[in-house]
Backbone as a ProteinNet text record, in pm:
[ID]
protein_1_A
[PRIMARY]
MDDPFGNNPTPAWRHTGQVAGCQNNLEVGDPWSGTNIPSVKGANGFSYHLQELAFFSWFYGAPSIAVNNWFSDNNTFTSDAGPVCK
[TERTIARY]
29.6	18.8	137.6	186.7	294.4	234.4	244.7	188	281.5	234.3	319.1	368.3	312.8	352.7	469	518.5	635.7	602.8	476.3	434.7	441.3	557.6	575.3	689.8	670.6	782.5	827.4	958.4	1015	1126.9	1179.3	1305	1412.9	1498.4	1605.2	1700.1	1736.4	1830.2	1936.2	2042.6	2147.3	2242.4	2326.9	2438.3	2399	2283.3	2239.6	2182.2	2218.7	2168.8	2211.4	2119.9	2149.8	2160.5	2141.7	2137.4	2279.1	2342.5	2472.5	2460.8	2365.6	2342.7	2228.1	2142.9	2023.8	1899.8	1809.6	1678.2	1574.5	1461.8	1361.6	1220.2	1217.8	1084.3	1087.9	967.4	948.3	953.4	1069	1089.6	1148.5	1063.4	1101.6	1210.7	1228.8	1330.4	1464.7	1467.7	1592.6	1702.1	1675.6	1784.2	1863	1799.9	1872.1	1875.6	1881.5	1890.5	2007.9	1985.6	2089.8	2116.8	2039.9	2057.4	1935.8	1958.6	1848.8	1850	1731.4	1722.8	1727	1743	1754.4	1636.8	1665.5	1563.5	1457.5	1335.3	1225.8	1178.4	1171.8	1127.4	977.7	908.8	763.5	717.8	590.6	529.8	551.8	569.2	594.2	744.1	826.4	967	1054.5	993.1	1064.8	1122.4	1245.1	1308	1283.5	1223.4	1196.7	1309.3	1364.2	1471.1	1410.1	1383.1	1315.5	1414.4	1371.7	1456.3	1418.4	1520.5	1499.3	1428.8	1330.3	1254	1254.6	1275.9	1274	1133.9	1111.1	980.9	973.5	852	826	920	940.5	1022.3	1169.4	1218	1355.2	1369.5	1266.8	1269.6	1243.7	1149.6	1103.4	1171.2	1240.8	1317.6	1258.8	1350.3	1320.8	1229.9	1155.2	1150.2	1064.7	1092.8	1016	872.1	779.3	640.9	599.8	695.2	665.2	664.7	619.2	618.2	765.2	782.3	915.9	1010.4	962.5	1044	1148.7	1117.4	1211.2	1205.8	1314.8	1324.2	1318.9	1321.8	1312.5	1253.4	1209.1	1131.8	1209.8	1342	1424.5	1510.3	1483	1554.6	1701.1	1734.5	1871.5	1909.9	1815.1	1833.9	1804.4	1897.2	1871.1	1851.9	1854.9	1828	1768.9	1735.2	1677.3	1782.8	1742.3	1830.5	1934.7	1916.2	2013.1	1975.6	2072.3	2041.1	1991	1911.3	1860.4	1971.7	1971.9	2072.7	2051	2158	2147.7	2223.9
-794.8	-733.5	-782.1	-691.1	-725.9	-784.1	-917	-989	-969.6	-911.9	-888.3	-1018.4	-1133.7	-1261.6	-1328.9	-1261.2	-1315.9	-1412.6	-1421.9	-1511.4	-1438	-1393.6	-1310.8	-1367.5	-1477.5	-1537.7	-1444	-1439.2	-1368	-1451.4	-1412.4	-1480.1	-1450.6	-1548.3	-1530.6	-1419.2	-1338.3	-1226.3	-1232.7	-1157.5	-1166.8	-1045.4	-1049.7	-953.7	-809.1	-776	-640.4	-613.1	-500.5	-464.6	-562.6	-615.2	-707.8	-852.6	-879.2	-1015.5	-1053.5	-1147.2	-1194.4	-1311.3	-1399.5	-1515.2	-1490.2	-1586.8	-1572.3	-1554.2	-1473.5	-1452.2	-1452.5	-1513.4	-1524.8	-1480.1	-1372	-1314.8	-1166	-1108.1	-968.9	-895.7	-849.6	-769.7	-640.7	-538.3	-416.5	-336.5	-357.3	-283.9	-354.3	-483.3	-560.1	-521.7	-495.6	-461.9	-337.8	-245.1	-118.4	-102.5	-210.2	-199.5	-111.6	-19.1	69.3	189.9	203.1	315.8	409.5	528.3	621.9	723	764.9	871.3	1004.8	1117.8	1243.4	1256.9	1307.5	1317.2	1425.8	1406.3	1493.9	1556.6	1692	1760.2	1778.8	1728.4	1736.7	1873.1	1897.8	2023.9	2043.5	1932	1938.1	1964.7	1981.9	2012.3	1886.6	1769.4	1641.9	1602.5	1553	1500	1349.2	1310.5	1170.5	1112.7	1002.3	936.3	814.7	830	728	631.6	512	408.3	392	373.2	343.7	205.8	199.1	77.5	35.1	-92.8	-145.6	-169.6	-143.1	-163.6	-306.6	-342.4	-474.4	-508.7	-413.3	-439	-466	-419.2	-450	-602.1	-663.2	-805.1	-890.2	-845.9	-929	-892.5	-785.2	-754.2	-640.5	-589.2	-471.8	-522.6	-429.7	-287.5	-260.7	-149.3	-112.4	-72.8	-114.9	-77.9	40.5	92.3	202.3	335.2	437	569.7	607.7	677.7	722.6	605.4	483.2	364.8	343.5	383.1	376.1	232.7	193.2	62.5	77.3	198.5	221.8	362.5	384.4	509.8	639.5	633	753.1	745.1	648.2	618.2	587.3	533.2	493.6	366.1	269	156.6	204.7	192	234.4	119	-4.2	-124.5	-230.4	-343.8	-450.7	-525.9	-632.1	-708.9	-790.5	-806.6	-885.8	-1031.6	-1112.9	-1256.9	-1324.8	-1425.9	-1504.2	-1570.7	-1562.6	-1623.7	-1774.6	-1848.9	-1998.4	-2050.5
570.8	696.8	786.2	871.8	960.6	1089.6	1106.7	1219.7	1340	1452.3	1567.4	1636.2	1601.1	1663.5	1584.4	1484	1407.7	1299.3	1258.9	1151.2	1016	981	861.1	777.6	707.8	634.3	522	498.9	385.7	329.8	210.7	164.3	270.6	295.4	396.1	354.1	452.7	431.9	545.5	531.6	631.2	637.3	736.9	757.6	748.5	809.9	809.4	947.4	1008.1	1139	1243.9	1319.6	1429.3	1382	1252.6	1201.9	1147.2	1214.2	1167.4	1071.2	1099.3	1011.6	918.4	900.1	811.7	895.9	848.7	912.1	801.3	825.3	720.3	768.1	842.5	877.5	865.6	851.4	830.9	966.2	1002.1	1121	1075.8	1052.4	985	1055	1184.7	1257.3	1261	1245.3	1258.5	1159.4	1030.1	939.1	979.2	1046.7	1081	1235.1	1308.2	1454.5	1493.9	1581.8	1627.3	1538.3	1432.1	1343.2	1352.8	1400.9	1414.6	1300.1	1260	1165.3	1245.2	1182.8	1259.6	1356.3	1474.8	1575.6	1533.9	1587.2	1557.2	1686.4	1688.1	1809.9	1801.8	1905.3	1914.4	1962.9	1953.6	2003.5	2153.4	2224.2	2367.7	2401.7	2299.2	2323.3	2339.2	2342.8	2357.9	2225.3	2224.6	2104.3	2091	1980.3	1954.9	1863.5	1905.2	1826.6	1760.4	1630.8	1552.5	1489.6	1471.5	1410.6	1261	1182.4	1037.3	1028.2	938.6	918.9	771.9	748	612.5	564.3	435.3	372.5	313.3	281.6	217.7	105.4	15.7	-101.2	-69.7	48.3	84.1	105.3	167.1	197.3	70	-12.3	-125.7	-259.2	-268.8	-389.7	-470.2	-553	-642.1	-753.1	-812.3	-781.2	-656.3	-594.8	-476	-514.4	-432.4	-454	-364.8	-289.2	-198.2	-269.3	-198.5	-253.6	-285.6	-394.2	-442	-469.7	-473.8	-495.4	-387.1	-265.1	-150.2	-97.7	-25	43.6	192.4	246.8	391.9	413.9	542	562.9	554.8	563	551.4	426	341.4	217	240.9	358.7	381.2	300.4	294	201.5	61.8	-27.2	-166	-260.3	-203.7	-287.5	-195.4	-253.9	-171.2	-91.8	-21.6	64.6	-11	-139.5	-214	-228.9	-269.2	-288.9	-159.7	-176.1	-67.7	7.9	140.7	228.9	231.4	223.3	233.4	347.7
[MASK]
++++++++++++++++++++++++++++++++++++++++++++++++++++++++++++++++++++++++++++++++++++++

């Protein structure tokens, strides 16, 4: 479960999105900070600008356990985070 208080340890990952050094927690928006997927127009006519989010398997490694073997919600990440950051 994604704990909103930040108690989500993961293998350390780096150099993706807003992270310049190493980060070792499950923050699904951090890897793609500043990257939006195509906007979605709601029934109210408002355009929603959604952020790409990384899935569990991006943090913990391949193979992906998500639907379609994806690593992010818009399939922008096509592989896991790579080797553990030291």
